[in-house]
N, C-alpha and C positions, 0 to 999 in steps of 0.2 A: 584851746585844745583842747580836744575829751579824752577823756577819764574813762577806759575799760573799768567796767564792773567784775568782778569775783567774788562767786558766792563762795564763803567758806565757814570753815565748823570747828569748833574750839575742842581740845584736844588735852587730857589729864593726864595718860600714860605717856613716861617717854622711854627715853633706852632705842638700842641697835636694834631688837628683836621687834619691837612695835613699829618702830620706823619702818622695818620691812615689811611689817604686814600691811601696812599701811599702801605703800609702793605698789604693792601685791593686787592690793584692790584700785588701783588705779590713783591712789590718792600720794600727793604732795605734799611731806610735814615740812613745818617752817613755823619760823618764829619772828615777833614782833618788837622791837626794843627800842632804845632811845628818849630821849627829854629825861631820863633822870626818873621814870617810869617804869614799874615791874614787866618784865619781860611774857609777853604771849604766845602760848605755844598755839597752832592750826594747822589746820590741814587744810589743802584745796587740790582741785583735778587737774593733775599733771599733765594732761592732753590742754585746759583750758591756759594754763602757764606756757607751755611750748608755744603756742599758739601766740602769745603777747610776745614770748621772745622773738619768735620771725618777725615780728613787727618792728623791733627795735623799741617795744615799749619798756619804760623806767618810771612811771608814775600808776600806781592801779588806786582805785576803788576796792575795799574788799566789806564784802556785808557779811559781818561777823555777830551773832547772837542777837539780832533782829535792829544793828545801830551799822552804819556803813559811813567810813570813812578811810582818807584816802593816806596812802604809804608810795614809800620811796624805794622802788628794787635792788637792795642794797648788794646781795651778792648769790648767786647760785652755784651750790656746787653739783661738780656731774659724777661720772660712774666712771671707774676706772678704764673704758675707755675713750673718755669724753665727750660723750654722746647723747646722754639720757639724761638730765635731772632729779638729782638725791631729794636736794635741801635748798628752801630759800630761807635768805631775810631780810626782811622789811624793814625802814624803818619812821619814825615819825617824824614828821616835819610840820614847820610852817611854812605854808605856800609862799608867804612872801620872803621867807629867808635862802640866801643863795647855799648853793653847793657843789660840791666837788665832785665830778662823775666820769666815767671814760665813754664818749661814744663812738658808735662804729665809722669805718669807715670804705665804703665800697666805691674803686672807681669807676668812673665812665672814659669811653672813648678808645681809639686806636692811637698812642703815640708815633710822632712824624720819623722819629729814630727805627721803628721797625722796618719800614722799607727801603733802610741800609744796611739791613742786617742784625739791629737791636733787638734784644728783648727787654720786656717790662719787667721786675722785679717788686711787688710789694713786700717792704721791708714792715710795716705795722699794720695792721688791722683795726687800731682805735688809738686815743691817744686824750688826755684829763683835760675836761674843761672846768668853766666856773659857769652859774646862770641862777637866775630863781627858777624854783622847781619848777612850776608851769612851765617853763620855758625849753626845757631841757628837748633838743633834738630828735629825734628817734634813731636817723641815722644821716649824713654824710656823706656828697655824692660830687667830689671835686673830679674834674676832664685833665687828662693826661695828653689831648690829642697835639698839645704845644710842646712835648717832650723830644726833643734829638737825642741821639746819643751821645752821654754820659752828662746830659742832665737829669736833675733831681726834685723831686716834687718834697718842698717843705711844708713843714705845719703852717707856717705863718703865711705861705701859699694858701692857704686856704680862705677861703669865705665864710666868716661864721655870722648865723644871725643874729639881728640887733638884742644888743645885751647878753650874747656871750662872747666870753673871753678864755683865749686858750691856756691851763697852767703848764702845760709842757713846754718845753723850752722850744719857740720858734727855729729854730736850726733844724732839730731834729727831723730824719726824713723818714717820710713817707714811703716812697716811691722812688727808683727811680731806673733809668735805659741804658742796656750796658752791651756790649757783645759779647760772648762766649770766647775761650781760646781755643785756635783753632789748633790743630794736628801741629802744624810748623812751630806755634808760640811753645808747644810741650816739649818738641823735639829741641828746641833751641834751651830751654830752661838746663833736660837734660844733660845738654851737649856745655853747659859753662864751666867753665873750672871751680872744682869743689873747693871748697870753705875749708882752714886752715883747721889742721886738728885741734884737740883740744891741747894748749898746754899746760907746761909743767909747771908746777908751783914751784914759787920762788924759795930759793932755798934747801930747795929737795933735787934732788941727783937723781934721777933714774936710774937702778939697778940694771949689771948688764946680765946676763946668767952668768958670767965669771964670776960678778961680784958673791952671788948668789951661792956658789960653791965655793967661796972660801969666805965664808959667814959660818958654814958649816964646822 
């Protein structure tokens, strides 16, 4: 597994004002933490990070202060539009330890049920796995070509690389093929007999207009 190297710079100034200044310069503020060591603030090229995100990279080498070490991308925070990254968290790891991370899912193929009027609905775009740091897959690409109308792709149906196990419940649905409700179905639902009105509370009799007059 080839680990990309990012050129980073230490940063002493903290706070939202300085972080905003860095982002205006095309830099992404971040912090390294973990293994009981002191957190290390740094900055890195926002463009370089975005390129690695697109490739599903989870492990990066950081060239910082003349030393290069590998870290796990633990979390990336995005702006209010959920478009551009505004902060990155890296975790120190032992390359031989097992970690739990979420891995992305990109579906492949056209479901058989599409020809029967079905539509494919992807319910989750990632799920949690556990493996050695160096074995983290970038993205999983399960096929949905075999799905007919009413069929689902479950976590347990997805073939994982050797040494990788699913943490998410195997019965969790990743995708399913179903049909949209037709106009006739909607009309039938409207024509159904309405349910009962809200029941009266036991021990309390509803007042009539005459009762209210007499109580005045």
